[in-house]
N, C-alpha and C positions, 0 to 999 in steps of 0.2 A: 578358119585355118588358111594361112597364106600359101602361095605356091612353094615358098622356101620351106615352110613348116612341113608341107606334105612330102617334100623331097627327103627329109630325114626323120620324120616323126610317125607317119601313119603306118600302122601295122595291122594286117589281117591275120587272125588266128583261126585256123580251121579246126573246129571242135570247141566245145565249151564245157567239157567234163571237169572233174576236180584237178587233174594235172594241168590241163589247158588253162584253167582258171587261176591256178597258182602262177603260171607264166604271165597271164594277163594282169594280175594284181601287181606283180613285181614290175612289169613294164609300165603300167599306168603310174605307179608311184615314182618311177624314174623319169617321167616326163613324156612318155610316148602316148599317142592317141591310138585307141584300140577298137577294132571291129572284130566280132567273133561270129562264126557261122555255126548253125546247128540243124538237126533233123526236126521234122514236124512233131515227132513224139520221142524225144530223147529218153533213153533208158538209163540215164545217169543214176548212180547209186548214192554218192555222197552229195545229195542235193543242197544241204545248207552251205556248202563251200564250192558250189558249181554255178557258174553264170547261166548254164543251161536251164536253171530253174525259172529264168525270166520268160522262157517259152510258155510255161504254164501260168505264171503269175503276172506277167507283164513287166515286172520290175523285181530286182533282188539286190541285196547288198552282202558283200563278203568282206569281213574285217574293215568296215568303214568305206569301202569303194563300191559305188552303185553301178548297176547296169540296167538298161531298159531295152525292151523288145521294140524294134522299129522295122520299117520297110527298107529293103536294100538301097533304094535311091536316096534315102535320107540318112543313111548310116554315117557317112563322113561328117555331115553337119552335126549329128548327135555326138560323135566322138570329139569334135572340135569344141563342143560346149562343156567338156569335162566329165562326160559319162562314158562308160563302156557301152558300145552299141552291139546288141545281139540281133542277128537276123536269121530267119528260117531260110536256109539257102544250101541244100545238100550238095549242089554242084559248084558252090563257091563262085557264083557268077559275079559277086560283089568285087572280086579281084579285078576283073576286066572293067567293071563299072567305075571304080575309084582309083585304080592304078596305084596301090600303096608302095611305099619304099621297101617294105619287107613283108614276107609271108612266112608264117610259122605253121607247119603241119603238125598239129597236136591232137590228131584223131587217135593216135596210138593203136592203129589197126594191125600193127606188126607186119604191114605190107604197104607198098605205095599205091594209093588209090587214084593217082593222077597228078601229083605235084611234080613240077619240073623247074629247072633253073630259069626258064623263061618267064615264070610267073611274076617276078619282081626283081629289082636290082640285088636284093639280098633274100635268100630263101633258106630257111632252117627247118629241120624235121626232128621229131622226137623218136628215139628208139630204133629198133630193127626194121628192116625193109627198105632202107635208103643207103646209098653210097655217097658220102661227101666228096664233092668234086665231079660227080657224074649226075646224080639226081638233084642234089641240093648243094648249097655252098658249105653248110655246116650241119652236122648231126650231133645231137645232145644225148648222152647216155642216160637210159631210164632204169637200168637194172640196179636193184639195191646192192650195196656193197662198196668196195673201195673206189670204183670209178663213177658212181652216181653223180650226174651233173656235169661230167667232163665234156668239153667241146672237142669234137672230132673234125679235123680239117681234111683228112684223107682216109677213106675206108668207111667201115660200118660199125654200128653199135654191136654189143654182145648179142648173140642169138637168143630168141625167146625160149625159155626152158619149159614154159607151160605150168610151172610150179608156183603157186602163190607165195609171196614173201612171208616170212615168219614174223608174227607180231604177238608178243606175250607168250611165246612158246608154241603158238599154233599157226598152221598154214592153211591147208585146204579145209580143215575142220571149222574154221571161223566164217567161211563163206556160206551164203544161203543160195540154193539153186531151185529152179522151178521143177516140181515133180511131174509136170505134164504141160502140154500146150493149152493155152487158154488165157482168160482175163485174170489179172492179179487183184485180189481184194485184201487190203492191209488190215491187220488186227492190232498192230502196235505202231508206235511212232519212233522216229529217229531220236535218240537220247534216252529211250527207255532202258531200264535194267532188266536183263533176262537171266533165267536159270536154264540149265540144259533141259531140253525137252519142251520148253514153252513154245506155243504156237505164235508165229509172227504174222501169218496171213494164210490165204488159200489161193490156189490156182485150179480152176475148173472143179472146185469142191474138194480138192485134195490139200491137206495141211502142209504148211512149210514150217518146220520146227527147228529150233536152235540146237546145235550139237555141242556147243560150249556155252558157258556162262560169260556174262560181260555186259557191255553197253551196245545197243543197236546203233552202230556208227553210220550205216547207210542203208537205204531201202528205195527201190524204184517207186515212181509215182503211182498212186492208187488208180486202178482202172486200165492200166496198160495191158496190151496183149503180148504174151511172151511165148517163146518156144520152150519145149521140154529141155531141161538141163541148163537153161540160161541163168547166169548169175543175176540174182535179184536183190541181194542184200549182203551185209558185212557186219560181223560182230567184233568188237574190240575187247579182247579178254583182259586188257589192262584196267578197264573199269573207270577210266577218266572221262566223265561226261563232256567236259570242255573240249576234248579232242574232236568230238562230233561236229563242232561249230567253228573250228579254226583250221587253217591251211596246214596240211601235213608236212612233215620234214622232207618227204620225198618230193612233193610238189614245189616246196621252196628251193630245194637244191636244183631241180630241173629249171625252175624260173631263173635262178642265178646263172645257170649255164647259157640260157637263151639270151639273157641280158648281156653277158660277156661276149657272146657271138655278135650281137648287134653293135655293141660298142667297138669291138675289134674291126668290124666291117666299116663303121663310120670313120675310124682312125686310119683306115687303109691298110690294116694288117691282114 
């Protein structure tokens, strides 16, 4: 990657969950070089469409776009070779190391965990917890509904309601939560069809059961330690198995908003 390329192409995305990965996929397909940061043991739910899976497997592919786990020092070189670079880097030290043109905070923590306007020439954040023009240059709306994917240049995204989005007529009922603190042991796999009451796994010997029927769309990695009440899975009552392995409408819309923000910044708007 040349110095000129770096000035307008290199993007660091903080987080590599399914929403962050929808952003990364769209930016990569649009010609940007992408580095993503993650935790040592990511508790991502929708693993087949999350580049965080590279932390466990060393490499993963989402809809034809591959990512590899690498060391922070090598991340820019990997991105320049036409791969998404994933680094275990909770503090996002890779930002200072490679000085990207843009930083996208896609952790979706509903609060700002340390992103500032000084991180890069262009800084974008997803969802609530950030003020455009103060914390970052742009905020992209993440709430389902009329404004999903909207680029905000002044002000904040809609506040977090704490209520899961409705899919197939179900909200909180479609989520799987840990009944206790302990190690998760999976009994089913993403893509499996479930009936209400079927056991998906166990935490500390206690069963995790489906409350609705459908397809197991997401599940945390086997063997992770979780807190009581932690979200560990997601059932899609629509029953379309293909949805488990493709980027969601929400992630695509948010990815489009981030792409719009970066192109607007590049054009000087």
